[in-house]
C-alpha positions, 0 to 999 in steps of 0.5 A, a space after each residue: 079794794 077794787 070798786 066799779 067807780 074807782 079802778 086800781 092797777 099796781 104795776 111791778 115798779 110800784 106805781 099805783 094807777 087809780 082811775 075815777 070811773 063814773 063818766 056818766 056823772 062826770 066823775 063827780 065826788 059823790 059819797 061813793 067816790 069819796 068813800 072809795 078814794 078815802 079807803 084806797 088812800 089809806 091802804 096805799 099809804 100803808 102798803 110798802 109795795 106802793 111807791 107812787 100814785 097816779 090819779 087819772 079818770 075815764 070819760 070826757 071829764 077828769 072830775 066835775 066836783 061835788 055831786 050837786 044832785 046828791 047835795 040837793 037831795 040832802 035839803 029834804 032833811 028837817 035841818 035843810 041839809 046842814 048835817 048832811 052838807 057838813 058830813 060830805 064836806 068833811 069827807 071831801 076835806 079828809 080825802 084832800 088831806 089824805 093825799 097831802 099826808 100820804 107818804 107816797 107822791 101823788 100825780 094827777 093825770 088830767 084829761 077833760 075838765 076839772 071843776 070846783 072840787 075837781 080842781 081842788 083834787 088836782 091842786 091837792 096832788 103833789 104833781 099834775 100833768 094835763 092834756 093841752 085840751 084840759 080845762 079848769 075852773 072854780 065856778 061856784 060863784 055862778 050858782 051862788 056857792 063860793 068854792 071855799 074848800 077848793 080855795 084852800 088847795 088853790 091858795 096853796 098852789 097859786 099866787 093870791 091874785 091868780 087864785 082869786 081870779 079863778 075863784 071870783 071870776 069862775 071862768 074856765 082856764 085852759 091847760 096852757 094857762 094852768 101850767 103858767 100859773 102853777 096849777 099843773 106842771 105841764 100841758 102836753 098833747 093828749 096822745 103823750 099825756 100818759 107816757 109823760 105822767 108815767 115817765 115821771 112816776 117811774 123816775 120817782 119810783 126808782 128813788 128811796 121811798 123813805 127819802 121821798 116820804 121824809 121830803 114830802 112830809 117836811 115840804 108840807 110841814 115847813 111851809 106853814 111855819 115862820 122862816 126861822 121855825 122852818 129852818 130849825 125844823 128842816 135842819 132836824 129833818 136833815 140830821 135824821 135823814 143823814 142817819 138813815 141807811 138809805 142816805 148812807 148808802 146813797 152818799 156812799 154810792 155817789 162817792 164810789 160811782 155806782 148805783 145805790 141799792 135802796 133798803 127804804 130804811 
């Protein structure tokens, strides 16, 4: 599962650090990178040893989005690249959805720049922490290519006005502003970024993985529903959650003033 362009490290707490490792191409979402991410997310979603995923990157850029040289080469086909473009966009959309549907919480640890589909990658994660020197943009409008797929993730994280400002203007957004508008949770000094991210990862990893998976799935499902539908759905989820062993154990531990012993069941 380990590849040269996507490094992985699973520690004793169940925290899987995935590191984008193609700095020469600014960690672009090439076909190889998308394939590695897709395979690794599928494995991590199924392996009970993985409790939390942290997505980081080597080099000066977190992720510069799609590999434009690869996309340009695809134009040589008889259909001017239509089939190739469709395949790459489907791969990318699949990776973003795999992050959302992954039962493990996914945390982005952002240094450098995250542009276009790189910003989409950050927005697709459940949580995101950035170095205060990091910057974000959806600059497609500068080259005649509206960032339509990044728009999907941005519009589900930011208010409409903030998302449209990024999409229409294409300007770089500093990490401090990204935190203000909800693209990242917090912007911190670069030398404490990993400590900040890992502290949150360890806090989450100590919880029942069943409870986390239940909550993450319900969060993303209910926000696509009407208010009445969301409450009906969430009430059903609460009932099933109450019947889980970990809920019984957790409530009992709270009443008895002791630490819970999770069974992840």
